[in-house]
C-alpha positions in Angstrom: -39.6 -67.8 14.3 -36.2 -67.2 12.7 -35.2 -63.7 11.7 -35.2 -65.2 8.1 -38.5 -66.7 8.3 -39.7 -63.2 9.7 -38.4 -60.9 7.1 -39.6 -63.2 4.5 -43.3 -63.4 5.9 -43.2 -59.5 5.9 -41.8 -59.6 2.5 -39.0 -57.1 3.3 -36.9 -56.6 0.0 -33.0 -56.1 0.0 -31.9 -54.0 -2.9 -28.9 -55.4 -4.9 -25.5 -54.5 -3.8 -24.5 -51.1 -5.1 -20.9 -51.9 -5.5 -20.6 -55.2 -7.2 -24.6 -55.6 -8.3 -24.9 -58.9 -6.5 -28.7 -59.8 -6.2 -29.0 -60.3 -2.5 -32.6 -60.8 -2.8 -31.8 -64.2 -4.3 -30.0 -65.4 -0.8 -31.3 -66.3 2.5 -31.7 -63.5 4.7 -29.9 -65.3 7.3 -26.6 -65.2 4.9 -27.0 -61.4 4.4 -28.3 -59.9 7.8 -25.7 -60.6 10.2 -25.1 -60.1 13.7 -22.6 -57.4 14.6 -20.5 -58.1 17.5 -17.2 -55.8 17.0 -15.8 -54.5 20.3 -16.2 -50.8 18.6 -19.9 -51.4 18.0 -20.4 -52.7 21.6 -18.6 -49.7 23.0 -20.7 -47.4 21.0 -24.1 -48.8 22.3 -22.9 -48.9 25.8 -21.9 -45.2 25.3 -25.4 -44.5 24.1 -27.0 -46.5 27.1 -28.8 -48.9 24.6 -29.8 -52.3 26.1 -27.2 -54.9 24.9 -29.2 -58.2 24.8 -28.3 -61.3 22.6 -29.4 -59.2 19.5 -26.7 -56.6 19.7 -26.8 -55.4 16.1 -27.2 -56.2 12.6 -26.1 -55.2 9.3 -26.5 -56.2 5.4 -23.4 -57.8 4.2 -22.8 -58.3 0.6 -21.6 -62.1 0.5 -20.0 -61.2 -3.1 -17.8 -58.3 -2.3 -18.0 -57.8 1.2 -19.5 -54.3 1.5 -21.8 -53.7 4.5 -24.6 -51.1 5.4 -25.4 -49.2 8.4 -25.8 -50.9 11.8 -29.0 -51.3 13.8 -30.3 -53.4 16.9 -33.3 -54.3 14.9 -32.9 -56.3 11.4 -35.2 -54.3 9.3 -33.9 -51.0 10.1 -30.5 -52.3 9.1 -32.2 -53.5 5.9 -33.8 -50.0 5.4 -30.5 -48.4 6.0 -29.0 -50.5 3.1 -31.7 -49.9 0.7 -31.2 -46.2 1.4 -27.7 -46.4 -0.1 -26.9 -44.1 -3.1 -24.8 -45.3 -6.2 -23.2 -42.9 -8.4 
């Protein structure tokens, strides 16, 4: 089962982008929840002693304006971090 299929089966909802209003829930999860593979992130994970496997981090990424949410090693947690963002 892919990440997209798992998130859809669990009915995980992704809130709209707080910056541009893009309706992220209308796009496939695989386009929105992206693996994070930056050197900075990998070094932070190593320093915390977290296990680095094939899935070394995810974040929600707005495909319209490029905004991105908090990172986590679990896609559902990364989505929850995105959904908790506050707009002014």
